[in-house]
C-alpha positions as CSV (number, residue, x, y, z in Angstrom):
1,M,5.5,2.9,-23.7
2,A,8.8,4.2,-22.3
3,E,9.4,6.5,-25.2
4,K,6.5,8.6,-24.0
5,I,8.4,9.9,-20.9
6,T,9.5,13.5,-21.7
7,E,11.2,16.2,-19.8
8,E,7.8,17.9,-19.4
9,T,6.3,14.7,-17.9
10,I,9.1,14.6,-15.3
11,D,8.6,18.3,-14.5
12,Y,4.8,17.7,-14.2
13,V,5.2,14.7,-11.9
14,G,7.6,16.8,-9.8
15,I,5.1,19.5,-9.5
16,L,2.3,17.0,-8.5
17,A,4.7,15.5,-5.9
18,K,5.8,18.9,-4.7
19,L,9.4,18.0,-5.3
20,E,12.2,20.2,-6.6
21,L,14.4,17.9,-8.7
22,S,17.9,18.7,-9.8
23,D,18.8,17.9,-13.5
24,E,20.6,14.7,-12.3
25,E,17.5,13.7,-10.3
26,K,15.3,14.3,-13.3
27,T,17.5,12.2,-15.5
28,Q,17.4,9.4,-12.9
29,A,13.6,9.7,-12.5
30,K,13.1,9.5,-16.2
31,T,15.3,6.4,-16.4
32,D,13.5,4.8,-13.5
33,M,10.0,5.6,-15.1
34,E,11.1,4.2,-18.4
35,R,12.3,1.0,-16.7
36,M,9.0,0.6,-14.9
37,L,6.9,1.2,-18.0
38,N,9.1,-1.3,-20.0
39,Y,8.5,-3.9,-17.3
40,I,4.7,-3.3,-17.4
41,D,4.9,-3.8,-21.2
42,K,6.7,-7.0,-20.6
43,L,4.0,-8.2,-18.1
44,N,1.3,-7.3,-20.7
45,E,2.9,-9.9,-23.1
46,L,1.9,-12.7,-20.6
47,D,-1.1,-14.8,-21.5
48,T,-3.5,-14.5,-18.6
49,T,-6.5,-16.2,-20.1
50,G,-8.3,-18.3,-17.5
51,V,-6.4,-16.7,-14.6
52,E,-8.9,-15.3,-12.0
53,P,-8.2,-11.8,-10.9
54,M,-7.3,-11.4,-7.3
55,S,-6.7,-8.5,-5.0
56,H,-4.5,-10.3,-2.5
57,V,-2.0,-13.2,-2.8
58,F,-3.4,-14.9,0.4
59,P,-7.1,-15.8,0.8
60,V,-8.5,-12.9,2.8
61,E,-11.9,-13.0,4.4
62,N,-14.0,-10.2,6.0
63,V,-12.5,-9.9,9.5
64,F,-14.9,-7.3,10.8
65,R,-17.1,-8.4,13.7
66,E,-20.9,-8.0,13.7
67,D,-21.9,-4.6,14.9
68,V,-23.8,-5.4,18.1
69,V,-24.6,-2.8,20.9
70,T,-23.3,-4.3,24.1
71,N,-23.6,-1.4,26.6
72,G,-27.0,0.0,25.7
73,D,-28.1,3.6,25.8
74,E,-26.4,5.3,28.8
75,S,-27.1,8.9,27.6
76,E,-28.8,9.7,30.9
77,K,-25.6,8.7,32.9
78,T,-23.5,10.7,30.5
79,L,-25.7,13.8,30.6
80,A,-25.7,13.7,34.4
81,N,-22.1,15.0,34.2
82,A,-22.9,17.9,31.9
83,P,-23.0,21.5,33.3
84,G,-26.1,22.1,31.3
85,V,-28.6,20.0,29.4
86,K,-31.3,20.9,26.9
87,D,-33.4,18.4,24.8
88,N,-31.2,15.5,25.8
89,M,-28.1,17.3,24.6
90,F,-25.1,19.1,26.2
91,V,-25.4,22.8,26.5
92,V,-22.0,24.6,25.9
93,P,-20.9,28.1,25.8
94,K,-20.9,29.9,22.3
95,T,-17.4,30.0,20.7
96,F,-18.3,32.7,18.1
97,D,-21.2,35.0,17.3
């Protein structure tokens, strides 16, 4: 897989990342990418039959609370502070024509 990293690939990734890389940095980036891809190839050699896929190492459960209204509809109190009200909405000055 690592043989597929070319100078053009490095230039393209630099453009996508909005980076200006020197020749030395390009060489180092190419080396790093090749090492990463070689490691991925090595991992692909592992037999993962019967191993259940997971998204997190620790058991994670939904931590969101139930969406329950606790304060009710207080729109009348809120609109009481408005300088102008029309059809149960705030009236504000125009910002453009």
